[in-house]
C-alpha positions in Angstrom: 1.4 0.6 -13.5 -0.8 1.8 -10.6 -1.6 5.5 -10.3 -2.3 6.7 -6.7 -2.8 10.4 -6.3 -4.1 13.3 -4.2 -5.4 16.4 -6.0 -6.2 20.2 -4.4 -7.4 23.2 -5.9 -5.3 26.4 -5.7 -6.3 29.9 -5.3 -3.0 31.0 -6.8 0.4 29.9 -7.9 3.0 29.6 -5.2 5.6 32.5 -5.8 9.0 31.6 -7.3 7.8 28.4 -9.5 10.3 28.4 -12.9 10.8 26.4 -15.8 6.9 25.1 -16.3 6.3 23.0 -19.0 3.5 23.2 -21.7 1.1 20.7 -22.2 -1.7 19.9 -24.1 -3.9 16.9 -24.3 -6.9 15.6 -26.1 -9.2 12.8 -25.1 -10.1 10.1 -28.0 -12.2 8.6 -25.2 -13.3 9.7 -21.7 -15.4 6.9 -20.9 -13.5 3.6 -19.1 -11.0 3.3 -20.6 -9.9 6.8 -20.5 -7.5 7.3 -23.8 -5.5 10.3 -24.4 -2.6 11.8 -26.5 -0.6 14.6 -24.7 2.3 16.5 -26.2 4.4 17.5 -23.0 7.3 19.9 -24.2 9.2 17.9 -27.1 7.6 14.4 -26.1 4.6 12.9 -27.3 2.3 10.0 -25.2 0.0 7.9 -25.8 -2.3 6.9 -22.1 -4.6 4.3 -21.5 -6.3 4.5 -18.0 -8.6 2.2 -16.1 -10.8 3.1 -13.1 -11.8 6.3 -11.5 -10.7 7.4 -8.3 -8.1 7.8 -6.0 -6.3 4.4 -7.3 -6.7 3.2 -11.2 -4.2 1.8 -13.5 -2.3 3.6 -16.3 -0.2 2.6 -19.1 1.7 5.3 -21.2 3.6 5.1 -24.0 5.7 7.4 -25.8 4.7 8.0 -29.7 6.0 9.5 -32.6 5.0 13.2 -33.3 3.3 11.7 -36.5 1.4 10.0 -34.6 0.3 12.1 -32.0 -0.9 14.4 -34.9 -3.2 11.7 -36.2 -4.7 10.8 -33.1 -4.8 14.6 -31.9 -7.3 15.3 -34.8 -9.7 12.5 -33.0 -9.8 14.8 -29.8 -11.6 17.6 -31.2 -13.8 19.7 -28.3 -12.2 17.4 -25.7 -8.6 19.5 -25.3 -7.0 21.2 -22.6 -4.0 23.3 -22.4 -1.6 24.0 -19.3 1.6 24.7 -17.8 3.0 22.3 -15.5 5.6 23.3 -12.3 7.1 21.1 -10.2 7.6 21.4 -6.3 10.0 18.6 -5.0 8.8 18.2 -1.2 9.8 15.6 1.1 10.7 12.8 -1.5 7.8 13.4 -3.5 7.1 15.5 -6.4 4.1 17.6 -6.7 2.8 18.7 -10.1 1.1 22.1 -10.2 -1.0 23.1 -12.9 -1.9 26.1 -14.5 -4.7 26.1 -17.2 -5.0 28.0 -20.4 -7.6 29.4 -22.6 -11.0 28.4 -21.2 -9.9 27.2 -18.2 -7.7 30.5 -17.4 -7.2 31.3 -13.5 -7.7 27.1 -12.6 -4.9 26.1 -11.0 -4.9 22.6 -9.4 -1.8 20.5 -7.8 -1.5 16.8 -7.6 0.9 14.5 -5.7 1.7 10.6 -6.7 2.1 8.6 -3.7 3.9 5.1 -3.4 0.9 3.3 -1.5 -2.6 3.9 -0.8 -1.7 4.3 2.9 1.4 6.7 2.3 1.8 9.5 4.3 2.6 13.0 2.8 2.9 16.5 4.0 1.7 19.8 2.1 4.6 21.7 1.1 4.5 25.0 2.7 4.5 27.0 -0.3 1.1 26.0 -1.3 -0.5 25.3 1.8 -2.0 28.3 2.3 -3.5 28.5 -1.0 -5.4 25.2 -1.0 -8.9 25.9 -1.7 -10.1 22.2 -1.4 -9.1 18.5 -1.6 -10.8 17.5 -4.9 -9.3 14.2 -4.9 -12.7 12.3 -5.5 -14.5 15.2 -7.1 -14.9 14.1 -11.2 -15.7 18.1 -11.4 -11.4 18.1 -12.0 -10.9 15.3 -13.9 -9.0 16.6 -16.7 -10.9 14.6 -18.9 -14.5 16.3 -17.7 -12.7 19.7 -17.7 -11.5 18.9 -21.6 -15.4 18.1 -22.2 -16.1 21.2 -20.8 -19.4 19.0 -18.8 -18.9 20.2 -15.3 -16.9 23.7 -16.3 -19.4 25.7 -14.4 -19.2 24.2 -11.4 -15.2 23.8 -11.2 -14.8 27.6 -12.0 -17.5 28.8 -10.0 -15.8 27.0 -6.8 -12.4 28.6 -7.8 -13.4 31.9 -8.7 -15.6 31.9 -5.3 -12.0 31.4 -3.9 -10.7 34.9 -4.5 -13.6 36.7 -2.5 -12.6 34.8 0.7 
């Protein structure tokens, strides 16, 4: 399945978000193909992503808790935790991720588009909080954040936004 998404860095969470879902995800492989396991609420998933950038292939399957635990053990030092909130806007769902742990205060919103040429509008509740479009910036890929490889640059840009 094709994954086509835009990604933005936010200064703050929008007011009134409710029912965030806890996510923990770890990376077995951060190269191509990207191989990830995720616990999202009570569900467990195995994901394979091919290619980088705006459009890429993604295969995701639900797995058992037992298999998740076995695979999770392979992700040491390549993990992130976040709370995801959803914001429906004009037939699209915007996903707002508030990171925890070593990525605390980092907030990223992404929207999955039906095609590369699809037009979209940014929800008014987040438009004033956008710091930058980070769609093509690898510093903001979850797999890169999980390895802490580019953490200093990502956090520096995010923290600088608080002083604007």
